[in-house]
C-alpha positions in Angstrom: 0.0 0.0 0.0 1.4 3.4 -0.9 1.8 6.2 1.6 -1.0 8.1 0.0 -3.3 5.2 0.2 -2.3 4.5 3.8 -3.1 8.1 4.7 -6.5 7.9 3.0 -7.2 4.6 4.8 -6.2 6.2 8.2 -8.4 9.1 7.6 -11.3 6.8 8.2 -10.3 6.8 11.8 -12.1 10.2 11.9 -10.9 13.7 11.2 -11.9 17.1 12.6 -14.8 18.3 10.4 -14.5 21.9 9.4 -12.0 22.7 12.2 -14.6 22.0 14.9 -13.1 22.2 18.4 -12.7 18.7 20.0 -12.2 18.0 23.7 -8.6 17.1 24.5 -9.4 13.5 25.6 -11.1 12.8 22.3 -8.2 14.3 20.3 -5.7 12.2 22.3 -7.7 9.1 21.5 -7.8 9.9 17.8 -4.1 10.7 17.7 -3.3 7.5 19.5 -5.3 5.5 16.9 -3.7 7.2 14.0 -0.2 6.7 15.3 -0.9 3.1 16.3 -1.9 2.4 12.7 1.2 4.3 11.4 3.5 2.3 13.6 2.0 -1.0 12.5 2.4 0.0 8.8 6.0 1.1 9.5 6.8 -2.2 11.2 5.2 -4.2 8.4 7.3 -2.2 5.8 10.5 -3.0 7.8 9.8 -6.7 8.0 10.9 -9.0 5.2 8.6 -11.4 3.4 7.5 -14.3 5.5 9.0 -12.6 8.5 12.5 -13.5 7.4 14.3 -10.4 8.7 13.5 -7.1 10.4 15.3 -3.7 9.9 14.7 -1.3 12.8 16.3 1.6 11.0 13.8 1.1 8.1 10.9 1.1 10.5 12.0 4.5 11.9 12.3 6.1 8.4 9.0 4.6 7.3 7.3 6.0 10.4 8.7 9.4 9.8 7.4 9.2 6.3 3.9 7.8 7.0 2.9 9.5 10.3 2.8 13.2 9.2 0.6 12.4 6.2 -1.6 10.2 8.3 -2.1 12.9 10.9 -2.9 15.5 8.2 -5.4 13.2 6.6 -7.1 12.6 9.9 -7.3 16.4 10.4 -4.9 16.3 13.3 -1.7 17.5 11.8 -0.4 20.7 10.5 -1.3 21.8 7.0 0.8 20.6 4.1 4.0 22.7 3.7 3.7 25.7 1.4 6.2 27.8 -0.4 7.6 30.9 1.3 6.9 34.4 -0.1 8.4 35.0 -3.5 10.9 37.8 -4.2 8.2 39.7 -6.0 5.9 39.5 -2.9 8.5 40.9 -0.5 9.9 43.6 -3.0 6.9 46.0 -2.7 6.8 46.3 1.1 10.6 46.5 1.3 10.8 49.3 -1.3 8.0 51.2 0.5 10.0 51.1 3.8 13.3 52.0 2.2 11.5 55.0 0.5 10.2 56.1 3.9 13.6 55.9 5.4 15.1 57.9 2.6 12.5 60.6 3.2 13.2 60.6 6.9 9.7 59.3 7.7 11.0 56.1 9.2 13.8 56.7 11.7 16.0 54.8 14.1 15.4 55.1 17.9 17.3 58.2 19.0 20.2 58.0 21.4 21.3 60.8 23.9 24.8 61.1 22.5 25.3 62.4 19.0 28.6 60.6 18.5 27.1 57.3 19.5 24.0 57.8 17.3 26.3 58.4 14.4 28.3 55.3 15.4 25.0 53.3 15.0 24.0 54.9 11.7 21.5 57.4 13.1 20.4 55.6 16.3 19.3 52.1 17.2 17.6 50.4 14.2 15.3 47.4 14.8 17.3 44.3 15.6 19.1 42.5 18.4 21.8 44.5 20.0 24.2 43.3 22.7 25.9 45.6 25.2 28.8 44.0 27.1 30.9 45.3 30.0 32.5 44.3 33.3 31.6 45.6 36.7 32.0 49.4 37.1 31.7 50.4 33.5 28.2 51.7 34.0 26.2 49.4 31.7 23.0 49.7 33.7 23.1 53.5 33.8 24.0 53.6 30.1 21.0 51.4 29.3 18.7 53.5 31.5 19.9 56.8 30.1 19.3 55.4 26.5 15.8 54.2 27.6 14.9 57.5 29.2 16.0 59.5 26.1 14.1 57.2 23.8 10.9 57.5 25.8 11.3 61.3 26.1 11.3 61.4 22.3 8.1 59.3 22.0 9.5 55.8 21.6 7.6 53.1 23.6 10.1 51.5 26.0 10.1 48.5 28.3 13.0 48.1 30.7 13.4 44.7 32.4 15.5 45.0 35.5 16.6 41.6 36.8 19.1 43.1 39.2 17.4 46.3 40.4 14.2 46.8 42.4 11.7 49.5 41.6 13.2 51.9 44.1 16.6 51.7 42.5 15.3 52.1 39.0 13.2 55.2 40.0 16.2 56.7 41.9 18.5 56.3 38.9 15.9 57.7 36.4 15.1 60.6 38.7 18.8 61.5 39.1 19.2 61.4 35.3 16.2 63.6 34.8 17.3 66.2 37.5 20.9 66.4 36.3 21.9 67.8 39.7 22.2 64.9 42.1 24.0 61.6 42.1 21.6 58.6 42.2 23.7 56.9 44.9 23.5 59.9 47.2 19.8 60.2 46.7 19.4 56.5 47.3 21.3 56.6 50.6 19.5 59.7 51.8 22.8 61.7 51.7 21.1 64.7 50.2 19.2 67.8 51.2 15.5 68.7 50.7 16.3 70.3 47.3 17.4 67.0 46.0 14.1 65.5 47.1 12.3 68.4 45.4 14.2 67.6 42.2 13.2 64.0 42.4 9.6 65.0 42.9 9.8 67.2 39.8 11.4 64.4 37.9 8.6 62.0 38.9 6.1 64.5 37.5 8.0 65.0 34.3 8.5 61.3 33.6 5.0 60.1 34.6 3.4 60.6 31.2 6.2 58.9 29.2 5.7 55.6 27.4 8.2 54.0 29.7 7.4 50.7 31.5 9.4 49.0 34.2 9.4 45.3 34.8 10.8 44.3 38.2 11.7 40.7 38.6 13.9 38.6 40.9 17.0 37.3 39.3 16.9 33.7 37.9 13.1 33.6 38.4 12.1 35.6 35.3 11.6 33.2 32.3 12.5 34.4 28.8 9.0 33.6 27.6 7.9 36.6 29.5 10.0 38.7 27.2 7.8 38.0 24.2 4.6 38.5 26.2 5.8 41.9 27.5 6.9 43.0 24.0 3.5 42.0 22.6 1.7 44.0 25.3 3.7 47.1 24.4 3.1 46.7 20.7 -0.6 46.2 21.3 -0.6 49.4 23.4 1.3 51.3 20.7 0.3 49.9 17.3 2.0 51.1 14.1 -0.1 52.9 11.5 2.3 51.6 8.8 5.2 49.2 9.2 8.2 50.9 10.7 6.4 54.0 11.7 6.8 53.5 15.5 9.8 51.4 16.6 9.9 50.3 20.2 12.8 49.6 22.5 13.0 46.6 24.8 15.9 46.5 27.3 16.8 43.3 29.2 19.2 44.0 32.0 20.9 41.7 32.3 21.2 38.6 30.1 22.9 36.2 32.6 20.0 36.6 35.1 17.3 35.2 32.9 15.6 32.2 34.6 14.5 28.8 33.3 11.1 27.9 32.0 8.8 25.8 34.1 8.9 23.2 31.5 12.7 23.0 31.5 14.0 23.8 35.0 17.3 22.1 34.3 18.3 24.4 31.5 21.8 25.7 32.0 23.0 29.3 31.6 24.1 28.9 28.0 20.8 27.3 27.0 18.8 30.1 28.7 20.9 32.8 27.1 20.5 31.1 23.7 16.7 31.0 24.1 16.7 34.7 25.1 18.5 35.6 21.9 16.1 33.5 19.8 13.1 35.3 21.4 14.8 38.7 21.1 15.5 38.2 17.4 11.9 37.2 16.8 10.6 40.3 18.6 12.9 42.5 16.6 11.7 41.2 13.2 8.0 40.7 13.9 7.3 43.8 16.1 9.7 46.4 14.7 11.7 46.6 17.9 15.3 47.3 19.0 16.0 44.7 21.7 19.0 45.7 23.8 20.5 42.7 25.7 22.8 43.9 28.5 25.5 41.3 29.1 28.1 40.8 31.8 31.6 39.7 30.7 33.1 36.5 31.9 36.0 36.6 34.5 38.4 35.3 31.9 37.6 38.3 29.6 37.3 40.9 32.3 40.8 42.4 31.7 40.0 42.8 28.0 36.6 44.4 28.7 38.3 46.8 31.1 41.0 47.7 28.6 43.8 46.0 30.6 44.7 42.9 28.6 48.1 43.5 27.1 47.7 40.7 24.6 44.4 41.8 23.1 44.2 45.2 21.4 41.3 46.4 19.4 43.5 49.1 18.0 41.6 52.3 18.8 42.5 55.2 16.5 42.1 58.9 17.0 39.5 59.1 14.2 37.2 56.7 16.0 38.0 53.6 14.0 39.4 50.3 15.2 42.0 48.1 13.6 41.0 44.8 15.3 37.4 45.3 16.3 36.8 41.5 16.3 39.0 41.2 19.4 36.0 42.7 21.3 33.4 40.2 20.0 32.6 37.2 22.2 33.5 38.7 25.6 30.1 38.1 27.3 29.7 35.4 29.9 28.2 32.4 28.1 26.9 34.8 25.4 29.7 34.7 22.9 27.7 32.6 20.4 24.8 35.0 20.3 27.1 38.0 19.9 28.1 36.6 16.6 24.5 36.4 15.6 23.6 39.9 16.9 23.0 43.0 14.7 25.4 44.9 16.8 27.9 44.2 19.6 29.1 47.1 21.7 31.6 46.9 24.5 31.8 49.5 27.3 35.4 49.8 28.3 36.1 52.0 31.4 39.6 53.6 31.2 40.5 54.3 34.8 43.8 55.9 33.6 41.9 58.7 31.7 39.9 61.1 33.8 38.6 64.7 33.6 39.3 67.4 36.0 35.9 66.8 37.6 37.0 63.2 38.2 34.5 61.8 35.7 36.1 58.7 34.2 36.4 57.8 30.5 34.3 55.1 29.0 35.1 53.9 25.6 31.9 52.7 23.9 33.2 50.4 21.1 30.8 49.0 18.6 32.9 46.0 17.5 30.2 44.6 15.2 27.6 46.4 13.3 25.7 44.5 10.7 24.5 47.6 8.8 27.7 49.6 9.2 31.4 49.6 10.2 33.0 49.1 13.6 33.9 52.4 15.4 34.0 53.8 18.9 33.1 56.9 20.9 34.4 58.3 24.2 32.1 59.3 26.9 32.6 60.9 30.4 30.9 59.0 33.2 30.3 60.6 36.7 28.6 57.5 38.2 25.1 58.7 37.2 25.3 60.3 33.7 27.2 59.8 30.5 28.2 62.8 28.5 30.0 63.4 25.2 33.8 63.6 25.6 35.2 63.6 22.0 38.6 64.9 23.1 39.3 61.7 24.9 39.6 59.8 21.6 43.1 61.0 21.3 43.9 59.9 24.9 42.9 56.3 24.3 44.2 56.0 20.8 47.0 53.5 20.3 50.3 55.1 19.5 51.4 52.2 17.3 48.2 50.5 16.2 48.3 46.9 15.0 47.9 46.1 11.3 44.3 45.8 10.2 42.7 42.3 9.7 45.6 40.4 11.2 45.6 38.3 14.4 48.6 40.1 15.7 48.0 41.9 19.0 50.2 44.9 20.0 50.2 46.5 23.4 49.3 50.2 23.4 52.3 52.3 24.3 50.3 54.6 26.4 49.4 51.9 28.9 52.4 52.1 31.1 52.9 49.7 34.0 52.1 52.6 36.5 48.9 53.4 34.7 47.8 49.7 34.7 48.6 49.4 38.4 46.6 52.5 39.2 43.7 51.2 37.2 43.8 47.8 39.0 43.8 49.6 42.4 40.9 51.8 41.3 38.9 48.8 40.1 39.6 46.9 43.3 38.2 49.7 45.4 34.9 49.8 43.7 31.8 48.2 45.2 28.9 47.0 43.1 28.0 47.6 39.5 27.0 50.9 38.0 
């Protein structure tokens, strides 16, 4: 009997007429009957004439061939596979969006630093973006400042804080809005009544923004919630035409994502991989920029902090990098998804470069940009706010940069032993992550 005939014969078991809903127990019984018949036919096909021999591997292949058709014929399986959209079908919508971008009608999500916006080609375009840094570089404040700026400019934003509670998130945002108080001083109560008044004013100014805060305990927040939350934001802020209202989703941070109820034993690498898979789906289907904040592994901490003498990205005074690939793959258990991301940016805190107001220099190096070229910017960070500091490019530039596109790594001449020791001492004295 042919597979088609078998499928027709099995359809007599009883299909689902017109897509009528069937109780689960009835569906289970029908499925069991269909599969039982499919298994029998597969076993018969794998048994030689007169029962002379039996080939288990043939039984498996026959079952894989017969069962799907049998399930579809019984109204229990997925529809027969269909062709994907043709080039002609995708060309029209794609050209329409490109035209809107050329006219400035469809824009990237704005960033608060002009040099960084230029670095990303005008801002954050829809896609999966990874921000990597070690402790003390300010990755959380960087993400919050970007989120606040985007929401202030009308972009719907959802910030998922897996390390911070609601009080800390509010305090950090209020300090960013007021511009006159350090968030840590406000949080500890080491401030006067004017700071509280500023925080009160900030609360009023931010209350009407499309900014949503998800507070969750670390390792107890499953990645499936990411898609649910993103869908809720998009339903709240639908687009009139595709690309007209991008949204920003920030997950801070990647290594604290929890396991699903259905797979409690999933290890960190598996959870991070699932988060990346969901993030990419959100980016493509909901026109979102998904920013995944990632901590670096201990083995790569020196590189992320700009102290590894053997790994040199080759920063140049014009903002380019000779060996940008040296900074890709530094995240803890997230190296694989960095290679699949639309952008990978590493925040490198240079403790040997400071301003007169003691603000430290943070090199924001976009080592991978799918729709652009690697480059870096220099920002000043005072513990609460990042500001433009273009003059610092010359201070972090490599005096004798390595040759481009070669594996050779040269040590920047400016990094003297004294500077490195001072940087090590400074990092050792820090407490907690910014």
